[in-house]
gemmi code that builds the backbone of each chain (N, CA, C; Angstrom):
import gemmi

chains = {
    "A": [
        ("UNK", (-8.895, -13.930, -9.689), (-9.055, -12.862, -10.416), (-7.304, -12.824, -10.820)),
        ("UNK", (-7.515, -11.275, -11.753), (-6.404, -11.153, -13.199), (-5.932, -10.422, -13.303)),
        ("UNK", (-4.678, -10.875, -12.252), (-3.940, -9.558, -12.444), (-2.521, -10.113, -13.429)),
        ("UNK", (-1.561, -8.804, -13.272), (-0.102, -9.111, -13.266), (0.733, -10.274, -12.464)),
        ("UNK", (0.658, -9.608, -10.836), (1.404, -9.790, -9.851), (0.969, -10.084, -9.184)),
        ("UNK", (1.630, -11.155, -8.037), (1.352, -11.099, -7.062), (2.498, -10.575, -5.621)),
        ("UNK", (2.434, -10.204, -4.794), (3.057, -9.448, -4.059), (3.503, -9.577, -2.529)),
        ("UNK", (3.627, -10.084, -2.195), (4.140, -11.321, -0.751), (5.190, -9.996, 0.001)),
        ("UNK", (4.932, -9.219, 0.785), (5.627, -8.129, 2.171), (5.186, -9.271, 2.690)),
        ("UNK", (6.910, -9.986, 3.933), (7.104, -10.764, 4.521), (7.874, -10.062, 6.411)),
        ("UNK", (7.520, -10.060, 7.213), (8.435, -9.861, 8.285), (8.872, -10.511, 9.078)),
        ("UNK", (9.578, -10.298, 9.860), (10.294, -11.773, 10.553), (10.807, -11.374, 10.972)),
        ("UNK", (10.310, -11.194, 12.445), (10.975, -10.233, 13.918), (11.865, -12.237, 14.631)),
        ("UNK", (12.549, -10.925, 15.172), (14.070, -12.502, 15.855), (14.559, -13.002, 15.252)),
        ("UNK", (15.279, -12.695, 14.752), (16.657, -13.161, 13.688), (17.394, -13.412, 14.565)),
        ("UNK", (18.208, -14.307, 13.845), (19.904, -13.888, 13.770), (20.821, -12.633, 13.639)),
        ("UNK", (21.328, -12.327, 14.593), (21.962, -10.875, 14.170), (22.678, -10.501, 13.904)),
        ("UNK", (23.523, -12.512, 13.831), (24.682, -12.709, 12.775), (24.841, -12.199, 11.541)),
        ("UNK", (23.597, -13.242, 11.620), (23.362, -13.504, 9.804), (22.551, -11.573, 9.457)),
        ("UNK", (22.351, -11.579, 10.177), (21.130, -10.552, 9.361), (22.243, -9.019, 9.174)),
        ("UNK", (23.693, -9.481, 9.998), (24.772, -8.607, 9.168), (25.483, -8.954, 8.324)),
        ("UNK", (25.445, -10.085, 7.627), (26.748, -10.187, 6.871), (26.071, -10.386, 5.291)),
        ("UNK", (26.811, -9.908, 4.801), (26.029, -9.219, 3.079), (26.380, -11.132, 2.877)),
        ("UNK", (26.998, -12.028, 2.842), (27.788, -13.058, 1.681), (26.408, -14.155, 2.319)),
        ("UNK", (26.580, -13.975, 3.417), (24.917, -14.956, 3.695), (23.556, -14.532, 3.972)),
        ("UNK", (23.745, -13.258, 3.961), (21.721, -12.872, 3.390), (22.026, -12.915, 1.839)),
        ("UNK", (23.062, -12.693, 1.064), (22.878, -13.452, -0.619), (22.807, -14.287, -0.843)),
        ("UNK", (24.008, -15.517, 0.058), (23.392, -16.829, 0.207), (22.462, -17.233, 0.375)),
        ("UNK", (21.145, -16.555, 0.896), (20.268, -17.201, 2.207), (19.107, -16.559, 1.220)),
        ("UNK", (19.060, -15.412, 0.152), (18.543, -14.762, -0.533), (18.155, -15.938, -2.040)),
        ("UNK", (18.939, -16.378, -2.054), (19.584, -17.152, -3.410), (18.496, -18.366, -2.641)),
        ("UNK", (18.742, -19.221, -2.890), (18.418, -20.536, -2.024), (16.201, -20.344, -1.299)),
        ("UNK", (16.515, -19.559, -1.061), (14.943, -18.612, -0.348), (14.347, -18.665, -2.317)),
        ("UNK", (14.744, -17.974, -3.070), (14.598, -17.841, -5.097), (13.913, -19.120, -4.701)),
        ("UNK", (15.599, -20.074, -4.267), (15.565, -21.414, -5.690), (14.202, -22.355, -4.947)),
        ("UNK", (13.986, -22.163, -3.888), (13.014, -22.815, -2.385), (11.999, -23.155, -3.307)),
        ("UNK", (11.248, -21.795, -4.247), (9.762, -21.054, -4.095), (10.071, -21.210, -5.660)),
        ("UNK", (10.821, -21.538, -6.465), (11.250, -22.228, -7.315), (11.179, -21.486, -9.042)),
        ("UNK", (12.018, -20.421, -8.089), (12.571, -18.636, -8.633), (13.813, -18.664, -10.163)),
        ("UNK", (13.788, -18.465, -10.948), (15.034, -18.175, -11.267), (15.892, -16.836, -11.565)),
        ("UNK", (16.254, -17.167, -11.179), (17.705, -15.772, -10.945), (18.490, -15.546, -11.923)),
        ("UNK", (18.024, -13.724, -11.991), (19.370, -13.563, -13.098), (20.124, -13.146, -12.503)),
        ("UNK", (19.856, -11.712, -11.916), (20.981, -10.786, -11.367), (20.736, -10.179, -10.348)),
        ("UNK", (21.851, -10.155, -9.602), (21.579, -8.936, -7.618), (22.089, -8.042, -7.635)),
        ("UNK", (22.106, -7.949, -6.387), (23.077, -6.077, -6.310), (22.413, -6.805, -4.371)),
        ("UNK", (24.161, -6.471, -3.595), (23.864, -6.304, -2.166), (24.391, -5.112, -1.163)),
        ("UNK", (24.268, -4.572, -0.697), (25.018, -3.399, -0.286), (24.587, -3.411, 1.293)),
        ("UNK", (26.258, -3.448, 2.027), (25.781, -2.939, 3.325), (26.029, -2.064, 3.512)),
        ("UNK", (25.614, -1.892, 4.677), (25.019, -0.404, 5.880), (25.898, -0.004, 6.694)),
        ("UNK", (26.521, 1.022, 6.563), (27.003, 1.516, 8.144), (25.932, 2.265, 8.971)),
        ("UNK", (26.482, 2.003, 9.958), (26.826, 0.743, 10.333), (26.459, -0.332, 10.972)),
        ("UNK", (25.461, -0.587, 9.912), (25.411, -2.313, 9.865), (23.544, -2.706, 8.915)),
        ("UNK", (23.362, -3.446, 8.689), (22.110, -3.878, 7.655), (22.548, -4.092, 6.884)),
        ("UNK", (21.891, -4.421, 5.935), (22.584, -5.244, 4.612), (21.490, -4.801, 4.102)),
        ("UNK", (21.107, -4.213, 2.688), (20.121, -4.396, 1.815), (20.327, -5.523, 0.332)),
        ("UNK", (19.718, -6.539, -0.633), (19.974, -7.343, -1.263), (18.136, -7.270, -2.031)),
        ("UNK", (18.972, -7.269, -3.437), (17.920, -7.945, -4.161), (18.485, -8.669, -5.664)),
        ("UNK", (16.888, -9.854, -4.821), (17.757, -10.868, -6.647), (16.365, -10.650, -7.569)),
        ("UNK", (17.215, -9.932, -9.179), (16.092, -9.732, -10.188), (15.973, -11.173, -10.453)),
        ("UNK", (14.746, -12.116, -10.556), (14.392, -13.258, -10.720), (14.019, -13.053, -12.437)),
        ("UNK", (13.235, -14.114, -13.508), (12.864, -14.423, -14.693), (11.589, -13.693, -14.048)),
        ("UNK", (10.675, -13.843, -12.750), (9.047, -13.595, -12.901), (9.819, -12.773, -11.686)),
        ("UNK", (10.276, -11.691, -11.706), (10.991, -9.995, -11.239), (11.695, -10.156, -10.388)),
        ("UNK", (11.190, -10.171, -8.728), (11.763, -9.368, -7.977), (11.925, -10.115, -6.557)),
        ("UNK", (12.798, -10.717, -5.362), (13.155, -10.771, -4.163), (14.169, -9.284, -3.711)),
        ("UNK", (13.729, -9.345, -2.686), (14.290, -7.997, -1.807), (14.228, -8.180, -0.021)),
        ("UNK", (15.510, -8.070, 0.343), (15.831, -7.815, 1.738), (15.730, -6.643, 1.798)),
        ("UNK", (15.544, -6.682, 3.942), (16.084, -5.525, 4.403), (16.237, -5.791, 5.940)),
        ("UNK", (17.515, -5.186, 6.531), (18.055, -6.210, 7.228), (18.599, -5.150, 8.246)),
        ("UNK", (17.596, -5.468, 9.962), (18.192, -4.001, 11.222), (18.115, -5.393, 11.793)),
        ("UNK", (19.600, -5.495, 11.863), (20.235, -6.711, 12.814), (20.602, -5.889, 14.165)),
        ("UNK", (20.733, -4.756, 14.450), (19.993, -4.334, 15.730), (18.902, -5.169, 16.326)),
        ("UNK", (17.834, -4.964, 15.773), (16.964, -5.533, 16.652), (16.189, -6.330, 16.076)),
        ("UNK", (16.872, -7.660, 15.012), (17.010, -9.522, 15.422), (15.920, -8.815, 13.963)),
        ("UNK", (15.122, -7.612, 13.111), (14.366, -7.853, 12.212), (14.850, -8.259, 10.922)),
        ("UNK", (13.974, -8.345, 9.756), (14.060, -8.284, 8.673), (12.788, -8.027, 7.722)),
        ("UNK", (12.845, -7.222, 6.225), (11.546, -7.516, 5.922), (12.088, -8.224, 4.356)),
        ("UNK", (11.350, -8.738, 4.103), (11.166, -9.756, 2.864), (10.183, -9.525, 1.805)),
        ("UNK", (10.658, -8.801, 0.257), (9.327, -8.892, -0.264), (9.850, -9.896, -1.321)),
        ("UNK", (8.782, -10.295, -1.737), (8.850, -11.451, -3.077), (7.528, -11.141, -4.247)),
        ("UNK", (8.133, -10.057, -5.229), (7.123, -9.773, -6.143), (7.565, -10.683, -7.677)),
        ("UNK", (5.796, -11.736, -7.945), (6.171, -12.269, -9.176), (5.306, -12.728, -9.915)),
        ("UNK", (5.241, -11.928, -11.330), (4.207, -12.685, -12.131), (4.201, -13.766, -12.654)),
        ("UNK", (5.131, -15.072, -12.448), (5.671, -16.568, -12.465), (4.477, -17.130, -11.504)),
        ("UNK", (4.758, -18.407, -11.864), (4.693, -19.635, -10.805), (4.523, -20.044, -10.241)),
        ("UNK", (5.656, -19.375, -9.658), (6.446, -19.329, -8.456), (6.066, -19.231, -6.985)),
        ("UNK", (6.454, -19.970, -5.935), (5.659, -20.386, -4.759), (6.570, -19.140, -3.676)),
        ("UNK", (5.816, -17.672, -3.245), (6.623, -16.877, -2.528), (6.556, -17.487, -1.392)),
        ("UNK", (5.686, -18.257, -0.428), (4.815, -18.413, 0.586), (6.364, -19.342, 0.819)),
        ("UNK", (6.710, -20.062, 0.142), (8.328, -21.454, -0.173), (8.937, -20.115, 0.195)),
        ("UNK", (9.571, -19.093, -0.425), (10.892, -18.869, 0.336), (10.445, -17.815, 1.744)),
        ("UNK", (9.609, -17.385, 2.061), (9.249, -16.492, 2.713), (9.296, -17.996, 4.115)),
        ("UNK", (9.148, -18.851, 3.536), (9.618, -20.470, 5.203), (10.957, -20.505, 5.570)),
        ("UNK", (11.414, -20.835, 3.879), (12.537, -21.123, 3.920), (13.723, -19.735, 4.856)),
        ("UNK", (12.966, -18.733, 4.691), (14.294, -17.863, 5.040), (13.816, -16.975, 7.054)),
        ("UNK", (12.484, -17.264, 6.808), (12.647, -17.290, 8.606), (12.901, -18.611, 9.237)),
        ("UNK", (13.413, -20.132, 8.184), (14.133, -21.017, 9.186), (15.371, -20.762, 9.116)),
        ("UNK", (15.512, -20.360, 8.700), (17.530, -19.746, 8.151), (17.735, -18.727, 9.255)),
        ("UNK", (16.697, -18.048, 9.262), (17.533, -16.697, 10.318), (16.843, -16.923, 11.416)),
        ("UNK", (15.971, -17.925, 11.988), (15.958, -18.643, 13.645), (14.798, -17.141, 13.356)),
        ("UNK", (14.138, -17.439, 12.183), (12.391, -16.025, 13.366), (11.785, -16.767, 14.161)),
        ("UNK", (11.733, -15.215, 15.140), (10.503, -16.276, 15.983), (8.923, -15.927, 15.636)),
        ("UNK", (8.671, -14.308, 14.817), (7.961, -14.127, 14.006), (7.457, -13.710, 13.076)),
        ("UNK", (6.841, -14.191, 12.550), (6.058, -14.043, 10.787), (5.129, -13.587, 10.506)),
        ("UNK", (5.166, -12.498, 10.343), (4.052, -11.858, 9.191), (3.937, -11.563, 7.681)),
        ("UNK", (2.708, -12.543, 6.826), (2.346, -12.314, 5.524), (1.581, -11.848, 4.681)),
        ("UNK", (1.867, -10.985, 4.208), (0.836, -9.918, 3.748), (0.440, -9.900, 1.985)),
        ("UNK", (-0.001, -10.480, 2.047), (-0.388, -10.738, -0.186), (-1.142, -9.705, -0.605)),
        ("UNK", (0.245, -9.070, -1.571), (-0.651, -7.890, -2.323), (-0.837, -8.429, -3.735)),
        ("UNK", (-1.962, -8.105, -4.069), (-2.149, -8.104, -5.832), (-2.261, -7.188, -6.390)),
        ("UNK", (-1.292, -6.883, -7.349), (-0.946, -5.990, -8.413), (-1.065, -6.012, -9.645)),
        ("UNK", (-2.001, -4.512, -10.169), (-1.897, -4.716, -11.601), (-3.510, -5.304, -12.208)),
        ("UNK", (-4.192, -5.406, -11.127), (-5.720, -6.544, -10.760), (-6.499, -6.047, -12.689)),
        ("UNK", (-6.932, -6.460, -12.736), (-7.398, -5.553, -14.631), (-8.481, -6.319, -14.261)),
        ("UNK", (-9.589, -6.921, -13.644), (-11.396, -6.634, -13.395), (-11.622, -5.946, -12.967)),
        ("UNK", (-10.969, -4.881, -12.057), (-11.690, -4.262, -11.114), (-10.626, -2.716, -11.905)),
        ("UNK", (-11.964, -1.800, -10.761), (-11.177, -0.442, -11.500), (-10.447, 0.342, -10.126)),
        ("UNK", (-9.945, -0.765, -9.532), (-8.955, -1.219, -8.361), (-7.862, -1.855, -9.052)),
        ("UNK", (-6.689, -1.377, -8.919), (-5.552, -2.274, -9.466), (-4.674, -2.776, -8.657)),
        ("UNK", (-4.818, -2.752, -7.004), (-4.282, -2.791, -6.601), (-5.332, -3.602, -4.959)),
        ("UNK", (-4.886, -4.987, -4.868), (-5.891, -5.384, -3.364), (-4.827, -6.229, -2.411)),
        ("UNK", (-5.627, -6.114, -1.728), (-4.411, -6.490, -0.257), (-5.338, -7.867, 0.077)),
        ("UNK", (-4.456, -8.595, -0.246), (-5.564, -10.380, -0.317), (-5.564, -10.663, 1.057)),
        ("UNK", (-4.135, -10.570, 1.957), (-4.784, -12.284, 2.533), (-3.308, -11.893, 3.599)),
        ("UNK", (-3.204, -11.777, 4.693), (-2.775, -11.815, 5.667), (-2.622, -12.512, 7.309)),
        ("UNK", (-1.734, -12.996, 6.700), (-1.248, -14.477, 7.926), (-0.548, -13.674, 9.091)),
        ("UNK", (-0.750, -13.883, 10.171), (0.159, -13.096, 11.810), (0.316, -13.440, 12.867)),
    ],
    "B": [
        ("UNK", (3.510, 6.518, 14.392), (4.081, 5.510, 14.532), (5.418, 4.570, 14.792)),
        ("UNK", (6.073, 4.263, 15.540), (7.084, 3.932, 15.474), (7.197, 3.141, 14.138)),
        ("UNK", (7.824, 3.172, 12.949), (7.980, 1.863, 12.250), (9.482, 2.181, 11.998)),
        ("UNK", (10.092, 0.969, 11.085), (11.400, 0.651, 10.721), (11.321, 1.441, 9.414)),
        ("UNK", (10.398, 1.640, 8.271), (10.118, 2.121, 7.192), (9.061, 2.041, 6.852)),
        ("UNK", (8.639, 2.963, 5.873), (7.929, 2.971, 4.719), (7.911, 2.660, 3.397)),
        ("UNK", (6.646, 1.584, 3.198), (7.195, 1.287, 1.269), (5.455, 2.002, 1.036)),
        ("UNK", (6.041, 2.231, -0.610), (4.739, 3.138, -1.321), (4.606, 2.662, -2.668)),
        ("UNK", (3.831, 1.518, -2.775), (3.191, 0.734, -3.943), (1.822, 1.364, -4.721)),
        ("UNK", (2.932, 2.095, -5.869), (2.305, 2.346, -7.207), (2.434, 1.607, -7.951)),
        ("UNK", (0.983, 1.928, -8.945), (0.065, 1.071, -9.947), (0.512, 2.703, -11.001)),
        ("UNK", (0.548, 1.884, -12.202), (0.592, 3.084, -12.766), (0.512, 2.662, -14.025)),
        ("UNK", (-1.127, 3.758, -14.881), (-1.257, 2.300, -15.962), (-1.391, 3.821, -17.101)),
        ("UNK", (-2.007, 3.324, -18.107), (-1.653, 4.207, -19.587), (-0.435, 5.087, -20.248)),
        ("UNK", (0.647, 4.397, -19.406), (1.606, 4.393, -19.655), (2.644, 4.242, -21.110)),
        ("UNK", (3.279, 5.461, -21.503), (4.132, 5.269, -22.957), (4.788, 4.043, -23.183)),
        ("UNK", (4.581, 2.881, -24.180), (4.951, 2.190, -24.412), (6.121, 1.352, -24.688)),
        ("UNK", (6.561, 2.545, -25.356), (8.038, 2.274, -25.611), (9.027, 2.384, -25.080)),
        ("UNK", (8.916, 3.622, -24.336), (9.619, 3.968, -22.819), (9.814, 2.696, -21.783)),
        ("UNK", (8.631, 1.975, -21.866), (8.503, 1.393, -20.753), (9.055, -0.101, -21.373)),
        ("UNK", (9.261, -0.223, -22.592), (10.501, -1.000, -23.841), (11.387, -0.592, -23.432)),
        ("UNK", (11.931, 0.340, -22.869), (13.735, 1.049, -23.181), (14.398, 0.529, -21.951)),
        ("UNK", (14.904, 0.180, -21.672), (15.973, -0.593, -20.398), (16.890, 0.766, -19.975)),
        ("UNK", (17.532, 1.463, -20.651), (17.858, 2.500, -20.838), (16.812, 3.789, -20.180)),
        ("UNK", (15.561, 3.571, -20.834), (14.791, 5.196, -20.789), (14.597, 4.752, -19.145)),
        ("UNK", (14.418, 3.988, -18.560), (13.553, 2.987, -17.580), (14.474, 3.225, -16.713)),
        ("UNK", (16.261, 3.163, -17.326), (17.071, 3.333, -16.179), (17.191, 4.790, -15.236)),
        ("UNK", (17.427, 5.766, -16.801), (16.930, 6.421, -16.499), (16.257, 7.507, -15.642)),
        ("UNK", (14.822, 7.385, -16.253), (14.054, 7.973, -15.151), (13.947, 6.829, -13.494)),
        ("UNK", (13.868, 6.389, -13.701), (14.658, 5.365, -12.138), (14.924, 6.074, -11.167)),
        ("UNK", (16.130, 7.252, -11.590), (17.258, 7.391, -10.915), (16.782, 8.600, -10.401)),
        ("UNK", (16.039, 9.609, -11.605), (15.421, 10.284, -11.693), (14.297, 10.561, -10.165)),
        ("UNK", (14.002, 9.994, -10.177), (12.360, 9.338, -9.510), (13.124, 9.339, -8.265)),
        ("UNK", (13.770, 8.723, -7.860), (14.942, 8.359, -6.758), (15.489, 10.115, -6.546)),
        ("UNK", (16.513, 10.263, -7.303), (16.801, 12.112, -6.476), (15.594, 12.788, -6.286)),
        ("UNK", (14.869, 13.429, -7.090), (13.083, 13.655, -6.786), (12.603, 13.139, -5.884)),
        ("UNK", (13.113, 12.345, -4.818), (12.543, 12.029, -3.854), (13.973, 12.278, -2.810)),
        ("UNK", (14.541, 13.005, -3.056), (15.625, 13.438, -1.884), (16.704, 11.259, -1.504)),
        ("UNK", (16.386, 11.122, -1.989), (17.162, 9.675, -2.005), (18.478, 9.236, -3.277)),
        ("UNK", (19.273, 8.592, -2.383), (20.244, 8.464, -2.827), (20.799, 7.028, -3.185)),
        ("UNK", (21.725, 7.317, -4.609), (21.568, 5.702, -5.215), (22.904, 5.174, -4.934)),
        ("UNK", (23.223, 4.307, -4.884), (23.738, 3.777, -4.449), (24.750, 2.282, -5.217)),
        ("UNK", (23.002, 1.601, -5.768), (23.310, 0.928, -6.826), (22.515, 0.184, -7.706)),
        ("UNK", (22.861, -0.177, -8.791), (21.715, -0.731, -9.529), (21.232, -1.822, -10.466)),
        ("UNK", (20.502, -2.306, -11.247), (20.776, -3.716, -11.356), (19.283, -3.671, -11.906)),
        ("UNK", (19.712, -3.677, -13.919), (18.697, -3.949, -14.338), (18.861, -4.621, -15.564)),
        ("UNK", (16.921, -5.087, -15.486), (17.420, -6.416, -16.612), (15.749, -6.432, -17.796)),
        ("UNK", (16.655, -6.831, -19.501), (15.154, -6.800, -19.970), (14.550, -8.221, -20.159)),
        ("UNK", (13.448, -8.511, -20.377), (12.861, -9.232, -20.592), (12.415, -9.571, -21.847)),
        ("UNK", (12.380, -11.149, -22.191), (11.916, -11.486, -23.944), (10.207, -12.668, -23.911)),
        ("UNK", (9.324, -11.569, -24.804), (10.033, -10.805, -25.285), (9.889, -9.200, -25.499)),
        ("UNK", (9.125, -8.607, -23.950), (9.342, -7.170, -23.924), (8.741, -6.831, -22.476)),
        ("UNK", (9.327, -6.103, -21.974), (9.321, -5.311, -20.500), (10.770, -5.650, -19.624)),
        ("UNK", (10.622, -4.802, -18.507), (11.869, -3.897, -17.496), (11.550, -4.584, -16.271)),
        ("UNK", (12.833, -4.898, -15.652), (12.466, -5.280, -14.158), (13.864, -3.980, -13.755)),
        ("UNK", (13.493, -2.821, -13.237), (15.028, -2.649, -12.438), (15.090, -2.664, -11.592)),
        ("UNK", (16.236, -1.975, -10.199), (15.850, -2.079, -8.977), (17.521, -1.249, -8.406)),
        ("UNK", (17.069, -0.199, -7.890), (17.720, 0.871, -7.624), (18.339, 0.834, -6.127)),
        ("UNK", (19.301, 0.705, -5.861), (19.275, 0.209, -4.297), (19.984, 2.229, -3.798)),
        ("UNK", (19.185, 2.525, -3.027), (19.502, 4.000, -1.815), (19.748, 3.674, -0.662)),
        ("UNK", (20.518, 4.660, -0.211), (21.224, 4.762, 1.453), (19.681, 4.361, 2.267)),
        ("UNK", (18.436, 4.759, 1.840), (17.544, 4.764, 2.599), (16.886, 3.440, 2.129)),
        ("UNK", (17.462, 2.756, 1.549), (16.660, 1.333, 1.137), (16.463, 0.891, -0.633)),
        ("UNK", (15.070, 0.848, -1.148), (15.160, 0.286, -2.409), (14.049, 1.094, -3.282)),
        ("UNK", (14.268, 1.207, -4.225), (13.423, 1.530, -5.348), (12.935, 0.578, -6.693)),
        ("UNK", (11.665, -0.487, -7.501), (11.581, -1.072, -7.946), (11.370, -0.322, -9.044)),
        ("UNK", (11.798, -1.360, -10.004), (9.942, -1.031, -11.245), (9.920, -2.208, -12.161)),
        ("UNK", (8.540, -2.515, -12.011), (8.563, -3.678, -13.363), (7.563, -3.229, -14.563)),
        ("UNK", (7.885, -3.602, -15.942), (7.193, -2.646, -16.417), (6.661, -3.914, -17.287)),
        ("UNK", (5.404, -3.644, -17.902), (4.157, -4.821, -18.751), (4.026, -3.381, -20.186)),
        ("UNK", (5.039, -4.040, -21.052), (4.752, -2.737, -22.235), (3.136, -3.024, -22.996)),
        ("UNK", (2.754, -4.624, -23.594), (2.223, -4.309, -23.811), (0.879, -3.759, -23.184)),
        ("UNK", (0.845, -3.407, -22.388), (-0.290, -3.060, -21.183), (-0.844, -1.667, -20.624)),
        ("UNK", (1.045, -0.982, -21.093), (0.979, 0.623, -20.823), (1.081, 0.579, -19.213)),
        ("UNK", (1.304, -0.061, -18.903), (0.644, -0.574, -16.934), (2.342, -0.873, -16.216)),
        ("UNK", (3.128, -0.577, -14.956), (4.389, -0.645, -14.332), (4.525, -0.532, -13.286)),
        ("UNK", (4.562, -1.100, -12.126), (4.211, -1.146, -11.084), (5.600, -0.896, -9.851)),
        ("UNK", (5.291, 0.606, -9.544), (6.279, 1.314, -9.296), (6.929, 0.793, -7.586)),
        ("UNK", (8.077, 1.104, -6.710), (8.416, 0.344, -5.158), (8.868, 1.504, -4.340)),
        ("UNK", (8.595, 2.015, -3.777), (9.804, 2.720, -2.526), (9.729, 2.268, -1.542)),
        ("UNK", (10.513, 1.171, -0.755), (10.586, 0.947, 0.356), (12.070, 2.084, 1.121)),
        ("UNK", (11.796, 3.002, 1.899), (12.422, 3.458, 2.679), (12.411, 4.283, 3.690)),
        ("UNK", (13.908, 3.800, 4.542), (13.666, 3.860, 6.105), (14.396, 5.319, 6.241)),
        ("UNK", (14.078, 6.129, 5.304), (14.901, 7.566, 5.787), (13.743, 8.728, 5.284)),
        ("UNK", (14.772, 9.739, 4.905), (13.701, 10.864, 5.201), (13.303, 11.944, 3.820)),
        ("UNK", (13.094, 10.778, 3.192), (12.844, 11.253, 1.611), (11.862, 10.398, 1.385)),
        ("UNK", (11.286, 11.243, 0.375), (9.920, 11.830, 0.357), (9.410, 10.809, -1.082)),
        ("UNK", (8.462, 9.677, -0.801), (8.692, 8.467, -2.204), (7.657, 9.728, -3.041)),
        ("UNK", (6.335, 9.695, -2.291), (5.321, 10.287, -2.935), (6.057, 10.937, -4.646)),
        ("UNK", (6.884, 11.695, -4.175), (7.553, 12.288, -6.014), (7.814, 11.592, -6.592)),
        ("UNK", (8.287, 10.859, -6.439), (9.342, 9.698, -6.738), (8.290, 8.953, -8.072)),
        ("UNK", (6.772, 8.964, -6.915), (5.948, 8.234, -7.875), (4.824, 9.794, -9.027)),
        ("UNK", (4.769, 10.581, -8.490), (4.821, 11.486, -9.209), (5.958, 12.073, -10.514)),
        ("UNK", (7.085, 11.949, -10.431), (8.284, 12.529, -11.260), (7.739, 11.210, -12.116)),
        ("UNK", (7.765, 9.330, -11.504), (8.154, 8.594, -12.346), (6.130, 8.782, -13.333)),
        ("UNK", (5.205, 9.173, -12.839), (3.703, 9.131, -13.491), (4.165, 9.820, -14.623)),
        ("UNK", (4.748, 11.389, -14.245), (4.614, 12.121, -15.497), (5.709, 11.558, -16.725)),
        ("UNK", (7.020, 11.314, -15.959), (7.153, 10.732, -17.521), (6.541, 9.869, -18.345)),
        ("UNK", (7.117, 8.942, -18.029), (5.537, 7.755, -18.718), (4.373, 8.021, -18.797)),
        ("UNK", (3.875, 9.674, -19.017), (2.969, 9.804, -19.638), (1.334, 9.013, -18.675)),
        ("UNK", (1.402, 8.651, -17.275), (0.744, 7.493, -16.774), (-1.282, 8.488, -17.093)),
        ("UNK", (-1.766, 7.476, -16.941), (-3.260, 8.042, -17.365), (-4.115, 7.784, -15.912)),
        ("UNK", (-3.833, 6.746, -15.118), (-4.087, 6.629, -13.874), (-2.682, 6.241, -12.654)),
        ("UNK", (-2.790, 6.297, -11.533), (-2.121, 6.224, -10.441), (-3.082, 6.111, -9.646)),
        ("UNK", (-2.244, 4.179, -8.788), (-2.116, 4.348, -7.770), (-1.378, 4.093, -6.824)),
        ("UNK", (-1.851, 4.775, -5.166), (-0.510, 4.361, -4.527), (-0.911, 3.880, -3.364)),
        ("UNK", (-0.366, 2.968, -2.796), (-0.529, 2.245, -0.900), (0.774, 2.393, -0.144)),
        ("UNK", (0.347, 2.734, 0.308), (1.445, 3.171, 1.430), (1.653, 2.613, 2.809)),
        ("UNK", (2.261, 2.205, 2.807), (2.774, 0.577, 3.775), (3.539, 1.081, 4.901)),
        ("UNK", (3.225, 0.578, 5.839), (4.227, 0.899, 7.242), (4.920, -0.507, 7.609)),
        ("UNK", (6.082, -0.801, 7.550), (6.817, -2.374, 7.727), (7.434, -1.996, 8.911)),
        ("UNK", (7.462, -2.890, 9.732), (7.881, -3.184, 10.954), (8.332, -1.832, 12.276)),
        ("UNK", (6.510, -1.910, 11.933), (6.679, -1.338, 13.191), (5.614, -1.875, 14.915)),
        ("UNK", (6.759, -1.300, 15.455), (7.158, -1.640, 16.402), (5.981, -1.045, 17.600)),
        ("UNK", (5.700, -0.638, 17.412), (4.673, -0.130, 18.914), (3.553, -1.075, 18.836)),
        ("UNK", (2.648, -1.532, 18.888), (2.073, -3.153, 17.966), (1.929, -4.410, 18.258)),
        ("UNK", (0.878, -5.666, 18.070), (1.535, -6.803, 17.717), (1.264, -6.825, 16.601)),
        ("UNK", (0.775, -6.040, 15.200), (1.175, -6.365, 14.740), (2.014, -5.044, 13.288)),
        ("UNK", (3.428, -6.162, 13.007), (4.474, -4.995, 12.254), (3.828, -4.889, 10.945)),
        ("UNK", (2.636, -4.813, 10.075), (2.476, -4.227, 8.894), (1.081, -3.866, 8.747)),
        ("UNK", (1.403, -2.038, 8.960), (0.350, -1.445, 8.410), (-0.701, -0.884, 7.500)),
        ("UNK", (-1.098, -1.670, 6.814), (-1.654, -0.627, 4.777), (-2.547, 0.459, 5.714)),
        ("UNK", (-1.392, 1.500, 5.451), (-1.537, 2.979, 6.243), (-3.192, 3.801, 4.824)),
        ("UNK", (-2.172, 3.888, 3.717), (-3.255, 5.096, 3.095), (-3.027, 4.089, 1.548)),
        ("UNK", (-4.540, 4.560, 0.752), (-4.718, 3.896, -0.049), (-5.257, 5.380, -0.856)),
        ("UNK", (-4.692, 5.980, -2.177), (-4.822, 6.957, -2.819), (-5.555, 6.750, -4.100)),
        ("UNK", (-6.929, 5.650, -5.265), (-6.811, 5.223, -6.151), (-7.716, 6.442, -7.160)),
    ],
}
model = gemmi.Model(1)
for chain_id, residues in chains.items():
    chain = gemmi.Chain(chain_id)
    for i, (resn, *xyz) in enumerate(residues, 1):
        res = gemmi.Residue()
        res.name, res.seqid = resn, gemmi.SeqId(i, " ")
        for name, pos in zip(("N", "CA", "C"), xyz):
            atom = gemmi.Atom()
            atom.name, atom.element = name, gemmi.Element(name[0])
            atom.pos, atom.b_iso = gemmi.Position(*pos), 0.0
            res.add_atom(atom)
        chain.add_residue(res)
    model.add_chain(chain)
structure = gemmi.Structure()
structure.add_model(model)
structure.setup_entities()
């Protein structure tokens, strides 16, 4: 399939709640996940919420990774949007392991599909 | 449906190529799109690519918006991830109009679905 980008949507359940609520830890883990995938970070922004939760985004040469956390539910949503040769699934596995997730769901979406009348394909689901 | 967040995936085709390649314009348009949706921006990061293209992310109180552009194809991918009361479709319409898109696709994904064994639902497609 000829596409501009692959976009991996990741659902992480049963995560370590203290990590999910710590901005520095989440920044460290997101950078590490990016490197595990073979991506090259170029900029980042992280924001803590009151009373809890963190949002973080890493811009990479290959597009971006983002994470949103709900410590009160042990839940995090990870997105990895890439137009490059990196391996988003590796970032998902790295993050899941680091956070101690007990349930992981992955959905791969193809974005900017060029050989079709529809530009967006939900391609693969692992549950 | 009881979910943590709604995630709107937007494909914009036939856009103004000069705008897609201008970091300041894209930053301005993304902020405007966020406000049109009723979101509250709190931080941002934008990155231009060589030889062309821009990535930008706006962190909002309700989560994030991101945009990736391919000026050479007149294409942009917009994402609006929200756990709040804002209206992501308004941001998509605002951005599509500002960029002069001649084809728009929207896919709404529910993230962190709590009343189901599956946490992620691709709910609605407009093409």
